[in-house]
C-alpha positions in Angstrom: 114.4 75.6 99.7 112.1 74.5 96.8 110.6 71.1 96.1 109.4 70.1 92.6 106.1 68.1 92.9 105.8 64.7 91.8 102.9 63.4 89.6 101.3 62.0 92.8 101.4 65.3 94.7 98.7 67.9 94.6 98.4 71.6 95.4 96.0 71.0 98.2 98.3 68.8 100.2 101.9 70.0 100.3 104.6 68.5 102.5 104.8 69.4 106.1 106.5 72.8 106.5 105.9 73.8 102.9 103.5 75.9 100.9 102.3 75.3 97.3 102.6 78.0 94.7 102.0 78.0 91.0 104.7 79.1 88.5 102.2 81.5 87.1 102.3 83.6 90.2 106.0 84.6 89.2 105.3 85.1 85.5 104.4 88.3 83.6 100.6 88.0 84.2 101.2 88.2 88.0 104.8 89.3 88.7 105.0 88.2 92.3 108.5 87.8 93.7 110.5 86.0 96.5 110.6 86.5 99.3 106.7 86.5 99.1 105.6 89.8 100.7 103.8 90.0 104.0 100.6 91.4 102.5 100.1 88.1 100.6 100.6 85.8 103.7 98.6 88.1 106.0 95.6 88.2 103.6 95.6 84.5 103.0 95.9 83.8 106.8 92.9 86.0 107.5 90.8 84.3 105.0 91.7 80.9 106.5 92.5 79.3 103.1 95.7 78.1 101.6 98.1 80.2 99.5 97.4 78.1 96.4 93.7 78.5 96.4 93.9 82.0 94.6 93.6 82.6 91.0 96.8 84.3 89.8 94.9 87.5 89.1 94.3 88.0 92.7 97.9 88.3 93.4 98.3 90.6 90.4 96.0 93.1 92.2 98.1 92.7 95.4 101.4 93.4 93.5 99.8 96.5 91.7 98.6 97.9 94.9 101.8 97.4 96.8 103.9 99.1 94.2 101.4 102.0 93.6 101.3 102.6 97.3 105.1 102.4 97.7 105.6 104.8 95.0 103.6 107.6 96.8 105.2 106.7 100.1 102.4 105.0 101.9 101.7 101.4 103.0 99.2 99.0 101.6 98.4 97.1 104.7 96.2 94.2 104.8 93.2 96.0 106.2 93.4 98.6 103.4 93.6 95.9 100.9 90.6 94.2 102.3 88.6 97.3 102.1 89.6 98.0 98.4 88.9 94.4 97.2 86.3 91.8 97.3 86.5 88.0 97.5 84.5 85.6 95.3 84.5 81.8 95.6 85.0 80.0 92.3 84.4 76.2 91.6 86.7 73.6 92.9 87.9 75.4 96.0 89.4 78.3 94.0 89.0 82.0 95.2 89.2 85.2 93.2 90.1 88.6 94.6 88.6 91.6 92.6 89.1 95.4 93.1 85.8 97.1 94.3 84.3 99.0 91.4 84.6 102.4 93.0 88.3 101.9 93.7 89.5 100.0 90.6 92.5 101.9 89.1 94.1 98.9 87.4 93.6 98.4 83.6 95.1 96.6 80.7 95.6 93.3 82.4 94.6 89.8 81.1 91.0 88.7 82.0 92.5 85.1 82.5 95.7 83.1 82.2 95.1 79.8 80.5 96.6 77.0 82.4 97.6 79.2 85.3 97.4 76.3 87.8 99.0 73.7 85.7 102.5 73.9 87.0 103.2 74.2 90.7 105.9 73.5 93.2 106.5 73.8 97.0 108.5 76.3 99.0 109.7 76.1 102.6 107.9 78.3 105.1 111.1 80.3 106.0 112.6 83.6 105.6 114.1 82.8 102.3 110.7 82.4 100.8 108.6 84.7 102.9 109.0 88.1 104.4 106.8 87.0 107.1 107.1 83.2 107.2 103.7 81.3 107.8 103.5 80.2 111.3 102.2 76.7 112.5 98.6 77.9 112.4 98.8 78.9 108.8 96.5 76.9 106.7 98.2 74.5 104.0 95.3 72.1 103.4 92.5 73.6 101.2 89.5 74.9 102.7 86.4 75.5 100.5 84.9 78.1 103.0 86.8 81.3 103.5 86.5 83.8 106.2 84.9 87.0 104.8 86.3 90.5 105.1 86.0 91.4 108.8 83.4 94.0 109.6 85.8 95.5 112.1 85.0 98.1 114.9 88.2 100.0 114.5 90.9 100.7 111.9 94.8 100.8 112.3 96.6 104.1 112.4 97.0 105.8 109.0 94.4 103.4 107.3 92.1 106.2 105.9 94.9 108.4 104.5 96.7 105.4 102.9 93.7 103.8 101.3 92.4 107.2 100.0 95.7 108.2 98.6 96.0 105.0 96.6 92.4 105.1 95.3 92.6 108.6 94.0 95.6 107.8 91.6 94.8 107.9 88.0 94.2 104.7 86.0 97.3 102.5 86.0 98.0 100.0 83.1 99.3 96.5 84.3 101.9 96.4 81.4 103.4 99.5 83.0 103.9 97.8 86.3 107.5 96.8 85.2 110.1 94.6 87.0 112.0 98.0 87.4 109.3 99.6 89.2 108.7 96.6 91.4 112.4 96.5 92.3 112.4 100.2 93.2 109.4 99.7 95.4 110.7 96.8 97.3 112.4 98.7 100.2 109.1 100.5 101.0 107.0 97.4 100.6 109.2 95.5 102.9 109.0 98.0 105.8 107.5 96.5 108.9 105.1 99.3 109.6 101.7 97.6 110.0 100.6 94.6 112.1 99.9 91.3 110.5 98.2 89.9 113.4 95.2 92.4 113.8 92.2 90.8 115.6 88.9 90.4 113.5 86.5 92.1 115.8 83.2 92.1 114.1 80.1 94.2 114.2 77.3 92.2 112.5 75.4 95.4 111.6 78.3 97.3 110.1 78.4 97.8 106.3 81.4 98.1 104.1 83.3 101.2 104.9 82.9 104.2 102.3 86.3 106.0 101.8 84.6 109.0 100.2 81.4 110.8 100.2 79.3 110.1 97.1 80.0 113.6 95.5 83.8 113.2 96.0 83.6 109.6 94.6 81.7 111.0 91.5 84.5 113.6 91.1 87.3 111.1 91.2 85.5 109.0 88.7 85.0 111.8 86.2 88.7 112.9 86.6 89.7 109.4 85.4 87.6 109.7 82.3 
């Protein structure tokens, strides 16, 4: 079920039982779809911010990573996505997800979408709109302070192989991530083969994981030109 916002309603305070999304999330610069995939809701939940606090380019990265992973038969779990990306706070309570430089395989995308947050609407938190509907503890009101990527003590099964498989792909151009490719990838993306409720066990002294040795990372970089 969808609700069109009135001129008095704002993204940071949707009606009870609904999530706010921008029209730009589902347009060519982002290409998100309904039902919204579980990677999106899991990542947003673990950052303890609202779905509508992300620049549309953040979800473009998620779309590309999900499709590319599905095409080679692996999962893009939330833990893999967290390790391949970084989160940066923007003015006015907005957040931006970016690929880590060593793992960035996506090219040819817009630097920004003008007016990306101008038009928005509300979607009911149910199975019609979400693969994994937001639960009662999912944040809907905006939060200016996000939870950083957890410095976990352990990793889920298959994490290393899946993350490495995606990051060793050649450069992929955003215009080539077509609706047809997305449609073909949906069955694999929708598989319920990773946990969305992983605990965030932290080790204060643990640095970001390196998927490759330095020499291997240099070789991969050279192969991409």
